[in-house]
One Martini backbone bead per residue (centre of mass of N, CA, C, O) as a GRO file, in nm:
protein
  274
    1MET     BB    1   8.501   9.066   7.619
    2SER     BB    2   8.592   9.318   7.788
    3ILE     BB    3   8.743   9.623   7.726
    4TYR     BB    4   8.864   9.610   8.041
    5ALA     BB    5   9.055   9.326   7.976
    6SER     BB    6   9.298   9.496   7.829
    7ASN     BB    7   9.617   9.505   7.848
    8ARG     BB    8   9.867   9.760   7.894
    9ALA     BB    9  10.147   9.959   7.927
   10VAL     BB   10   9.977  10.168   8.053
   11SER     BB   11   9.967  10.343   8.373
   12LEU     BB   12   9.755  10.478   8.573
   13PRO     BB   13   9.691  10.678   8.805
   14VAL     BB   14   9.614  10.761   9.147
   15PHE     BB   15   9.352  10.935   9.335
   16PHE     BB   16   9.325  11.180   9.603
   17ILE     BB   17   9.053  11.400   9.659
   18PRO     BB   18   8.909  11.703   9.704
   19HIS     BB   19   8.548  11.820   9.693
   20GLY     BB   20   8.458  12.000   9.902
   21ALA     BB   21   8.162  12.215   9.949
   22GLY     BB   22   7.960  12.106   9.777
   23PRO     BB   23   7.909  12.369   9.525
   24CYS     BB   24   8.160  12.574   9.568
   25PHE     BB   25   8.267  12.624   9.256
   26PHE     BB   26   7.942  12.738   9.177
   27MET     BB   27   7.976  12.987   9.385
   28ASP     BB   28   7.947  13.207   9.620
   29TRP     BB   29   8.198  13.330   9.853
   30GLN     BB   30   8.330  13.372  10.194
   31PRO     BB   31   8.565  13.430  10.062
   32ALA     BB   32   8.595  13.430   9.716
   33ASP     BB   33   8.885  13.245   9.727
   34THR     BB   34   8.855  12.981   9.894
   35TRP     BB   35   8.839  12.762   9.622
   36ASP     BB   36   9.057  12.826   9.401
   37GLY     BB   37   9.293  12.632   9.455
   38MET     BB   38   9.133  12.368   9.427
   39ALA     BB   39   9.024  12.417   9.144
   40SER     BB   40   9.299  12.438   9.004
   41PHE     BB   41   9.392  12.159   9.073
   42LEU     BB   42   9.165  11.994   8.941
   43ALA     BB   43   9.214  12.120   8.651
   44SER     BB   44   9.523  11.981   8.644
   45ILE     BB   45   9.503  11.668   8.624
   46THR     BB   46   9.546  11.616   8.316
   47THR     BB   47   9.865  11.677   8.332
   48ARG     BB   48   9.908  11.379   8.492
   49LEU     BB   49   9.842  11.225   8.229
   50PRO     BB   50   9.948  10.996   7.982
   51GLU     BB   51   9.633  10.964   7.916
   52ARG     BB   52   9.329  10.913   7.812
   53PRO     BB   53   9.066  10.798   7.952
   54LYS     BB   54   8.816  10.557   7.912
   55ALA     BB   55   8.760  10.572   8.230
   56ILE     BB   56   8.582  10.618   8.546
   57LEU     BB   57   8.662  10.544   8.890
   58ILE     BB   58   8.459  10.641   9.170
   59ILE     BB   59   8.504  10.727   9.523
   60SER     BB   60   8.268  10.827   9.757
   61GLY     BB   61   8.170  10.968  10.074
   62HIS     BB   62   7.832  10.957   9.973
   63TRP     BB   63   7.840  10.622   9.965
   64GLN     BB   64   7.662  10.375  10.157
   65THR     BB   65   7.688  10.015  10.205
   66PRO     BB   66   7.692   9.695  10.307
   67GLU     BB   67   7.801   9.658  10.021
   68PHE     BB   68   7.946   9.679   9.746
   69ARG     BB   69   7.874   9.922   9.490
   70ILE     BB   70   7.778   9.958   9.134
   71THR     BB   71   7.732  10.143   8.879
   72SER     BB   72   7.516  10.044   8.571
   73GLY     BB   73   7.417  10.273   8.425
   74ALA     BB   74   7.405  10.457   8.122
   75LYS     BB   75   7.224  10.720   8.263
   76PRO     BB   76   7.296  10.887   8.513
   77ASP     BB   77   7.197  11.064   8.757
   78LEU     BB   78   7.164  11.330   8.978
   79ILE     BB   79   7.265  11.403   9.322
   80TYR     BB   80   7.148  11.665   9.540
   81ASP     BB   81   7.335  11.622   9.838
   82TYR     BB   82   7.251  11.927   9.922
   83TYR     BB   83   7.195  12.207  10.161
   84GLY     BB   84   7.122  12.553  10.133
   85PHE     BB   85   7.172  12.636   9.847
   86PRO     BB   86   7.167  12.776   9.567
   87GLU     BB   87   6.943  12.723   9.321
   88HIS     BB   88   7.145  12.682   9.075
   89THR     BB   89   7.289  12.417   9.201
   90TYR     BB   90   7.025  12.234   9.105
   91ASP     BB   91   7.118  12.277   8.776
   92LEU     BB   92   7.346  12.117   8.749
   93ALA     BB   93   7.556  11.958   8.502
   94TYR     BB   94   7.652  11.594   8.418
   95PRO     BB   95   7.645  11.402   8.112
   96ALA     BB   96   7.768  11.143   8.185
   97SER     BB   97   7.825  10.834   8.121
   98GLY     BB   98   7.811  10.525   8.163
   99ALA     BB   99   7.965  10.173   8.234
  100PRO     BB  100   7.864   9.861   8.224
  101ALA     BB  101   8.129   9.709   8.157
  102LEU     BB  102   8.285   9.816   8.402
  103SER     BB  103   8.098   9.720   8.620
  104GLU     BB  104   8.143   9.422   8.557
  105ARG     BB  105   8.447   9.422   8.603
  106VAL     BB  106   8.448   9.510   8.896
  107SER     BB  107   8.273   9.282   9.003
  108ASN     BB  108   8.462   9.049   8.914
  109LEU     BB  109   8.711   9.135   9.079
  110LEU     BB  110   8.582   9.124   9.355
  111THR     BB  111   8.483   8.832   9.344
  112ALA     BB  112   8.768   8.702   9.296
  113ALA     BB  113   8.849   8.828   9.597
  114GLY     BB  114   8.592   8.775   9.792
  115ILE     BB  115   8.399   9.037   9.735
  116PRO     BB  116   8.116   9.157   9.800
  117ASN     BB  117   7.862   9.254   9.546
  118GLU     BB  118   7.684   9.515   9.356
  119GLN     BB  119   7.469   9.619   9.113
  120ASP     BB  120   7.344   9.963   9.014
  121ALA     BB  121   7.106  10.101   8.790
  122ALA     BB  122   6.971  10.352   8.971
  123ARG     BB  123   7.213  10.498   9.046
  124GLY     BB  124   7.360  10.794   9.096
  125PHE     BB  125   7.541  11.097   9.117
  126ASP     BB  126   7.703  11.249   9.347
  127HIS     BB  127   7.876  11.532   9.459
  128GLY     BB  128   8.149  11.363   9.488
  129VAL     BB  129   8.144  11.348   9.168
  130PHE     BB  130   8.027  11.594   8.985
  131ILE     BB  131   8.184  11.831   9.099
  132PRO     BB  132   8.484  11.755   9.042
  133LEU     BB  133   8.443  11.661   8.743
  134LYS     BB  134   8.351  11.942   8.638
  135VAL     BB  135   8.649  12.048   8.676
  136MET     BB  136   8.832  11.821   8.546
  137PHE     BB  137   8.585  11.722   8.321
  138PRO     BB  138   8.377  11.936   8.165
  139GLU     BB  139   8.275  11.763   7.908
  140ALA     BB  140   8.159  11.479   7.988
  141ASP     BB  141   8.332  11.240   7.788
  142ILE     BB  142   8.365  11.033   8.029
  143PRO     BB  143   8.304  10.754   8.161
  144VAL     BB  144   8.114  10.660   8.465
  145VAL     BB  145   8.193  10.503   8.782
  146GLN     BB  146   8.049  10.412   9.093
  147MET     BB  147   8.166  10.343   9.424
  148SER     BB  148   8.111  10.232   9.723
  149LEU     BB  149   8.095  10.220  10.047
  150ARG     BB  150   8.128  10.060  10.338
  151ASN     BB  151   7.935  10.103  10.633
  152ASP     BB  152   8.174  10.002  10.835
  153LEU     BB  153   8.453  10.143  10.766
  154ASP     BB  154   8.672   9.937  10.687
  155PRO     BB  155   8.988   9.985  10.596
  156GLU     BB  156   9.080   9.700  10.495
  157ALA     BB  157   8.846   9.652  10.296
  158HIS     BB  158   8.929   9.898  10.113
  159LEU     BB  159   9.209   9.809  10.044
  160ALA     BB  160   9.122   9.538   9.914
  161ALA     BB  161   8.948   9.657   9.692
  162GLY     BB  162   9.170   9.813   9.553
  163GLN     BB  163   9.355   9.573   9.497
  164ALA     BB  164   9.146   9.426   9.307
  165LEU     BB  165   9.156   9.699   9.095
  166GLN     BB  166   9.450   9.764   8.979
  167SER     BB  167   9.430   9.657   8.676
  168LEU     BB  168   9.269   9.902   8.557
  169ARG     BB  169   9.519  10.085   8.496
  170GLN     BB  170   9.583   9.894   8.228
  171GLU     BB  171   9.266   9.969   8.106
  172GLY     BB  172   9.202  10.294   8.115
  173VAL     BB  173   9.147  10.347   8.427
  174LEU     BB  174   9.043  10.598   8.645
  175ILE     BB  175   9.125  10.628   8.986
  176ILE     BB  176   8.906  10.785   9.237
  177GLY     BB  177   8.928  10.951   9.542
  178SER     BB  178   8.646  11.115   9.712
  179GLY     BB  179   8.712  11.368   9.962
  180MET     BB  180   8.881  11.430  10.281
  181SER     BB  181   9.158  11.483  10.486
  182PHE     BB  182   8.950  11.675  10.630
  183HIS     BB  183   8.643  11.583  10.844
  184ASN     BB  184   8.526  11.827  11.062
  185MET     BB  185   8.262  12.023  11.105
  186ARG     BB  186   8.363  12.173  11.370
  187GLY     BB  187   8.652  12.271  11.241
  188TYR     BB  188   8.552  12.460  11.045
  189GLY     BB  189   8.681  12.782  11.114
  190ASP     BB  190   8.874  12.665  11.349
  191ALA     BB  191   9.178  12.738  11.494
  192ASN     BB  192   9.196  12.480  11.684
  193PHE     BB  193   9.236  12.288  11.406
  194THR     BB  194   9.493  12.358  11.257
  195ALA     BB  195   9.722  12.195  11.392
  196PRO     BB  196   9.592  11.913  11.385
  197SER     BB  197   9.562  11.904  11.072
  198GLU     BB  198   9.869  11.922  11.017
  199VAL     BB  199   9.958  11.667  11.163
  200PHE     BB  200   9.781  11.468  11.006
  201ASP     BB  201   9.891  11.547  10.728
  202ASP     BB  202  10.180  11.453  10.780
  203TRP     BB  203  10.106  11.160  10.822
  204LEU     BB  204   9.982  11.108  10.546
  205THR     BB  205  10.231  11.180  10.379
  206ASP     BB  206  10.415  10.957  10.495
  207THR     BB  207  10.230  10.714  10.439
  208VAL     BB  208  10.194  10.729  10.122
  209ALA     BB  209  10.526  10.715  10.089
  210ALA     BB  210  10.537  10.439  10.165
  211ASP     BB  211  10.553  10.133  10.170
  212TRP     BB  212  10.320   9.900  10.127
  213GLU     BB  213  10.317   9.770  10.415
  214THR     BB  214  10.324  10.029  10.582
  215ARG     BB  215  10.075  10.162  10.463
  216TRP     BB  216   9.865   9.950  10.525
  217SER     BB  217   9.900   9.944  10.834
  218ALA     BB  218   9.848  10.245  10.887
  219LEU     BB  219   9.563  10.268  10.751
  220ALA     BB  220   9.429  10.039  10.919
  221ASN     BB  221   9.537  10.241  11.183
  222TRP     BB  222   9.456  10.552  11.165
  223SER     BB  223   9.326  10.618  11.457
  224LYS     BB  224   9.634  10.629  11.589
  225ALA     BB  225   9.690  10.886  11.489
  226PRO     BB  226   9.760  11.205  11.507
  227TYR     BB  227   9.457  11.358  11.520
  228ALA     BB  228   9.249  11.169  11.381
  229THR     BB  229   8.970  11.219  11.544
  230ALA     BB  230   8.977  11.529  11.489
  231SER     BB  231   8.962  11.488  11.168
  232HIS     BB  232   8.793  11.194  11.213
  233PRO     BB  233   8.531  11.099  11.343
  234LEU     BB  234   8.409  10.837  11.474
  235GLY     BB  235   8.165  10.729  11.231
  236ALA     BB  236   8.283  10.991  11.024
  237GLU     BB  237   8.516  10.864  10.800
  238GLU     BB  238   8.414  10.872  10.489
  239HIS     BB  239   8.635  11.086  10.367
  240LEU     BB  240   8.885  10.877  10.400
  241LEU     BB  241   8.821  10.594  10.257
  242PRO     BB  242   8.902  10.656   9.957
  243LEU     BB  243   9.206  10.630  10.020
  244MET     BB  244   9.213  10.323  10.059
  245VAL     BB  245   9.140  10.246   9.772
  246ALA     BB  246   9.370  10.395   9.634
  247ALA     BB  247   9.604  10.252   9.787
  248GLY     BB  248   9.532   9.967   9.691
  249ALA     BB  249   9.553  10.039   9.376
  250ALA     BB  250   9.868  10.114   9.384
  251GLY     BB  251  10.030   9.913   9.519
  252ASN     BB  252  10.377   9.980   9.491
  253ASP     BB  253  10.304  10.265   9.471
  254LYS     BB  254  10.387  10.561   9.565
  255GLY     BB  255  10.312  10.855   9.734
  256ASP     BB  256  10.202  11.200   9.670
  257LYS     BB  257  10.189  11.528   9.738
  258ILE     BB  258   9.998  11.767   9.513
  259TYR     BB  259   9.823  11.909   9.744
  260SER     BB  260   9.813  12.210   9.964
  261GLU     BB  261   9.579  12.372  10.195
  262GLN     BB  262   9.432  12.637  10.364
  263VAL     BB  263   9.092  12.571  10.463
  264LEU     BB  264   8.903  12.683  10.699
  265LYS     BB  265   9.158  12.637  10.901
  266THR     BB  266   9.246  12.380  10.724
  267GLN     BB  267   9.414  12.101  10.614
  268LEU     BB  268   9.436  12.027  10.259
  269SER     BB  269   9.468  11.727  10.050
  270ALA     BB  270   9.653  11.555   9.787
  271PHE     BB  271   9.699  11.235   9.606
  272GLN     BB  272   9.954  11.039   9.433
  273PHE     BB  273   9.974  10.735   9.241
  274GLY     BB  274  10.211  10.693   8.987
   0.00000   0.00000   0.00000
């Protein structure tokens, strides 16, 4: 039996975090303090944990596949999937090991819920994984598994995937959705998007704090929310979908906004369940 199939009394929380812009935390930016607040928040995540995780399962907005895929390699490489940044940012390291046993456990849970999936031993960690984890857990001493988004970006499918995985929280696995609560590339730095991003952020805040049924229905129909498509253009909402997985894994636990800041003239937030 997998070591990840042994339930315990402690239930780890679930997070949806912003992962910033490319390698933003590890380079100069103008203004210089643009990402300082977000970096400080990410570095504080460990203070919110009741115990050290045995492993991390992270869902990034930067990996989409026809069906859900799970990294299963023992020593995943890094994928520097950002462009035009300083040369030193392509030498960043994050030597966390993979967790093949957890990959198998995730696959089995999805399969048991009738959700098609594959394990992928060749896939490495994209920057939506290693950049925030390098701030959150800089020692890189906790094994990591990444799960893809499904490329149809069906919100209900991602809620269901998270729901299938919620038992991992009692098995020492920290589940993290890594994306951005606002992700419209045209909107960053444009004051015309400040108010719309704030309105959508308020909707997200109320939604994650709602009861399970209300939250599920609202997130499944997120595109009907005020300024939803201004915040996440349809067909490019991949940075919001990790929230759906996190919310599904939350079960009956309500969510709280634990970080919010105006960055690049848009409101960006993080949420915790449990």
